[in-house]
Structure formats: C-alpha cells, structure tokens
C-alpha positions as CSV (number, residue, x, y, z in Angstrom):
1,M,12.3,26.1,-122.1
2,W,10.2,23.8,-119.6
3,E,13.1,21.7,-119.4
4,L,15.6,23.4,-118.7
5,I,13.9,24.8,-115.2
6,S,12.8,21.1,-114.6
7,S,16.5,20.0,-114.5
8,G,17.5,22.7,-112.4
9,G,14.8,21.6,-109.6
10,W,11.9,22.8,-107.3
11,L,14.2,25.5,-106.0
12,M,14.0,27.7,-109.6
13,L,10.1,27.9,-108.4
14,P,11.5,30.6,-106.7
15,I,13.8,31.9,-108.6
16,I,11.3,32.4,-111.4
17,L,8.1,34.0,-108.6
18,S,11.4,36.7,-108.0
19,S,12.1,37.3,-111.3
20,V,8.7,37.8,-112.4
21,I,8.1,40.3,-108.7
22,A,11.5,42.1,-110.1
23,V,9.8,42.2,-114.0
24,A,7.0,44.1,-111.9
25,I,8.7,46.4,-109.8
26,V,10.5,47.8,-112.5
27,I,7.8,48.9,-114.3
28,E,5.7,50.2,-111.8
29,R,8.9,51.8,-110.5
30,L,9.9,53.9,-113.5
31,W,6.3,54.9,-114.5
32,A,6.2,56.0,-110.4
33,L,9.1,57.5,-110.3
34,R,8.7,60.1,-113.6
35,T,9.8,63.6,-113.6
36,S,6.5,64.3,-115.2
37,R,4.6,62.9,-112.6
38,V,7.0,63.5,-109.0
39,A,8.1,66.7,-109.7
40,P,6.7,68.9,-113.3
41,V,8.9,71.8,-113.5
42,N,6.6,74.3,-114.0
43,L,4.7,74.1,-110.7
44,L,5.7,76.5,-108.1
45,G,5.5,79.1,-111.1
46,Q,1.6,77.8,-111.1
47,V,1.7,77.9,-107.5
48,W,2.9,81.4,-107.7
49,R,0.2,83.0,-110.1
50,W,-2.8,81.4,-107.9
51,I,-0.7,83.2,-105.5
52,K,-0.1,86.7,-106.7
53,D,-3.6,87.0,-108.7
54,G,-5.6,86.1,-105.6
55,Q,-7.1,82.9,-106.7
56,L,-5.1,80.5,-104.0
57,D,-7.9,78.7,-102.3
58,A,-9.5,75.5,-101.1
59,V,-10.0,74.1,-104.1
60,K,-7.0,74.7,-105.9
61,L,-4.5,73.3,-102.7
62,K,-7.2,70.2,-102.9
63,T,-6.1,69.4,-106.3
64,L,-2.7,71.0,-105.7
65,R,-1.8,68.5,-102.7
66,A,-3.7,66.1,-105.3
67,D,-1.3,66.7,-108.6
68,S,1.9,65.3,-107.9
69,P,4.4,64.5,-104.9
70,L,5.8,67.9,-105.1
71,G,1.7,69.4,-105.3
72,E,1.4,67.7,-101.5
73,V,4.4,68.5,-100.3
74,L,4.1,72.0,-101.7
75,A,0.2,72.7,-100.2
76,A,0.5,71.6,-96.5
77,G,3.2,74.6,-96.5
78,L,1.1,76.6,-97.9
79,A,-2.4,75.6,-95.7
80,N,-0.5,76.5,-92.6
81,S,1.7,79.8,-94.7
82,R,0.0,82.0,-92.1
83,H,1.4,80.8,-88.4
84,G,4.5,81.5,-89.7
85,R,8.1,79.9,-91.0
86,E,8.4,77.5,-89.2
87,I,5.8,76.0,-88.8
88,M,5.3,76.1,-92.6
89,K,8.5,74.4,-92.7
90,E,7.8,71.8,-90.5
91,C,4.3,71.0,-92.3
92,I,6.3,70.7,-96.1
93,Q,9.2,68.5,-93.8
94,E,5.5,66.2,-92.2
95,A,4.2,66.5,-95.6
96,A,7.5,65.8,-97.3
97,G,8.9,62.8,-95.6
98,K,5.3,61.2,-96.5
99,V,6.5,61.1,-100.2
100,V,9.4,60.2,-99.8
101,H,8.5,56.7,-98.3
102,E,6.0,56.6,-101.2
103,L,8.3,57.1,-103.5
104,E,10.5,54.1,-102.0
105,R,7.6,51.7,-102.2
106,Y,9.7,48.2,-103.6
107,L,12.5,49.4,-103.6
108,N,13.3,47.6,-100.6
109,T,11.9,44.6,-102.1
110,L,13.2,45.1,-105.2
111,G,16.8,45.2,-102.4
112,T,16.2,41.3,-100.8
113,I,14.9,40.1,-104.4
114,A,19.0,41.0,-105.1
115,A,20.6,39.8,-102.5
116,I,18.9,36.9,-102.0
117,T,18.3,34.8,-105.4
118,P,22.7,34.8,-105.8
119,L,21.7,32.3,-102.6
120,L,19.4,30.6,-103.9
121,G,21.5,29.7,-106.9
122,L,24.8,29.0,-104.9
123,L,21.9,26.8,-102.0
124,G,20.7,25.1,-104.9
125,T,24.3,24.0,-106.7
126,V,24.8,22.8,-102.5
127,I,22.4,20.7,-103.2
128,G,23.2,19.5,-107.0
129,M,27.0,18.5,-106.0
130,I,25.5,16.9,-102.8
131,D,23.2,14.9,-105.7
132,V,26.6,13.9,-107.5
133,F,28.6,12.8,-104.4
134,S,25.2,11.1,-102.9
135,A,25.3,9.1,-106.8
136,I,29.4,8.7,-107.1
137,M,29.0,6.8,-102.5
138,V,25.9,5.2,-104.4
139,Q,27.5,4.1,-107.8
140,G,30.2,5.2,-108.2
141,T,32.1,6.7,-110.6
142,G,31.2,5.0,-113.3
143,N,27.6,6.4,-114.1
144,T,28.2,10.1,-115.5
145,G,24.2,10.6,-116.7
146,V,23.9,11.1,-113.5
147,L,27.0,13.0,-112.5
148,A,25.5,15.1,-115.1
149,G,22.7,15.3,-113.9
150,G,24.0,16.4,-110.7
151,I,26.5,18.9,-111.9
152,S,23.5,20.4,-114.2
153,K,21.8,21.1,-111.1
154,A,23.8,23.4,-109.7
155,L,25.0,25.0,-112.8
156,I,21.7,25.4,-114.2
157,T,20.3,27.0,-110.4
158,T,22.7,29.2,-110.4
159,A,23.1,31.2,-113.7
160,A,19.3,31.6,-112.8
161,G,20.2,33.6,-110.0
162,L,22.3,35.6,-111.7
163,T,20.9,36.4,-114.3
164,V,17.6,37.7,-112.1
165,A,20.5,38.7,-108.8
166,I,21.9,41.3,-111.6
167,P,19.6,42.5,-113.1
168,A,17.9,44.1,-109.7
169,V,20.6,45.1,-108.2
170,F,21.2,48.0,-112.0
171,F,18.2,49.0,-111.2
172,H,17.5,49.1,-106.5
173,R,20.6,51.6,-107.5
174,F,19.1,53.5,-110.2
175,F,15.5,54.3,-108.0
176,V,17.7,55.3,-105.4
177,R,19.6,57.8,-107.4
178,R,16.5,58.4,-108.7
179,V,14.7,59.6,-105.9
180,D,17.7,61.3,-104.5
181,E,17.5,63.7,-107.6
182,L,14.1,63.9,-106.9
183,V,14.3,64.7,-103.0
184,I,16.1,67.1,-103.7
185,T,14.5,68.5,-106.7
186,M,11.2,69.0,-104.0
187,E,13.6,70.2,-101.7
188,Q,15.4,72.9,-103.5
189,E,11.4,74.0,-104.5
190,A,9.4,73.9,-100.7
191,T,13.0,75.5,-100.1
192,K,11.7,79.0,-103.2
193,L,8.0,78.7,-101.8
194,V,9.5,78.9,-98.1
195,E,11.4,82.1,-98.9
196,V,8.4,83.3,-101.2
197,V,5.5,83.4,-98.3
198,Q,7.4,84.3,-95.8
199,G,11.0,85.9,-96.7
200,N,10.2,89.0,-99.3
201,R,12.9,87.7,-101.2
202,D,13.4,87.3,-105.3
203,V,13.1,84.0,-106.0
204,E,14.2,82.6,-109.6
205,F,11.5,80.7,-110.5
206,N,11.6,77.9,-113.8
207,G,7.9,77.9,-114.4
208,D,6.5,79.2,-117.7
209,N,4.8,82.9,-117.3
210,G,3.0,82.5,-120.7
211,N,6.2,83.1,-122.7
212,G,7.9,80.6,-122.4
213,N,10.1,82.7,-119.7
214,G,11.9,82.1,-116.5
215,K,10.3,84.7,-113.5
216,R,12.1,86.8,-111.0
217,A,9.2,87.3,-108.6
218,T,9.4,89.4,-105.3
219,V,7.5,89.0,-102.9
220,A,6.2,91.4,-100.5
221,A,2.0,90.8,-99.2
222,A,1.1,87.1,-99.9
223,V,2.1,85.9,-96.8
224,G,-2.2,85.8,-95.5
225,K,-2.8,85.0,-99.5
226,G,-2.0,81.4,-99.4
227,A,-5.0,80.8,-96.4
C-alpha cells in the first residue's frame, strides 16, 4: 500500500488528507442528522401536554430548547406566544435559520472535497505525463521503466482522486436531502404549534398520549399559558 501511495507522488498527500476529512464528516453527520435527535416524533405532543396541564414554565422551555433542534424552534415560538401570531412566527423563523445553519455544518466542506479531489487527480495525471515526455526527450523511448513510472503516477493519482470524490458526492447529496426533509418536518411541527397556541383550531398530533394512539387537540385558552 505504501509503495502504491509513494508511487503516486506528492499529490497523494492532499488526496489522502481529503479522504480522512471526508470520512470524519460523514460519520459526524450520520450521527448528528438522525431524525430521533433532530425532530423527535413525540416532542410536539409532549409540549401540548405541558400547555394543557399548565406545566410550561421557564425550566421546561430551557429543557425543550436544549433537547433537540426542533425543541429549540418550538421553544422560541412558545417564549414569545403572548405577543401574537406574527411575532411568534418571526421568532420561530429566526430560530429555524440558526438551526438549519447548524444542520448544514460541514456540508460545504464535503462538497468542496467532492469537487477538488478529481482535480487533484487530474493534476497528478498532467504531472505524470509531463514526466513521461521529459523522459522521452532526455532518454528517448528505449527506457520503458521511466516511461512506465510516469504513466503509473498519472493513473494512481487519478484513481485515488476519483475514489475519494465519488463517495463524497454521494454523501453530500444524501445529507443535503436529509437536511431538506428535516427542515420540512420542523416547519410542519412549528406550524401545528402556532395553530394550537394562536389559532384555536383542531390539530392532529403524532405524539403519544399514553396509550400509543395519536390525538386531536382543540385549544381555546392556550394563549398565554406557554409564556
């Protein structure tokens, strides 16, 4: 393996470094973008129980905010629910912007790695071919060992760059799609919260009410309880 790497020349170093960074980002994002961590299924139902039972206070809001990204968005809306629908929506949007930024962390880096590693491999190809033609100019075409070394460097760096880039492109698109799905889920949950607290409407919750069933909640006096 070391002989293969060394024969690829100095451009193998940034390609290998890029691969290490890409693997670290993929592992970290797989862990960080789990649905159960970002948008727990039963969280909105739990918040509704707190509101209905009059248990929503500053301590609950602090716990909710630290629980998950969705909890941070919901807590921002609940903390400002007394100021009306529009202010509540604005606070939710501000919190959501921060949360989305956190969800997209390192994705630009992963996309950059996916873009530059094939170019590094192509650069290695060019350098290898330059070495081949330089050897031909100096020694002619009789020394096949020198020619093979230059061609080998060109092929190894190209293969290494593509080996890193292909999985990086796949996971970058996968994570972008995952973030989009999580954002849509959080938007839907936040909309339900606003409708419950400000709208006095029937809203279908997916949360568990103690017997494993979903529930429908009508709120007539919820405004102000979450403040």
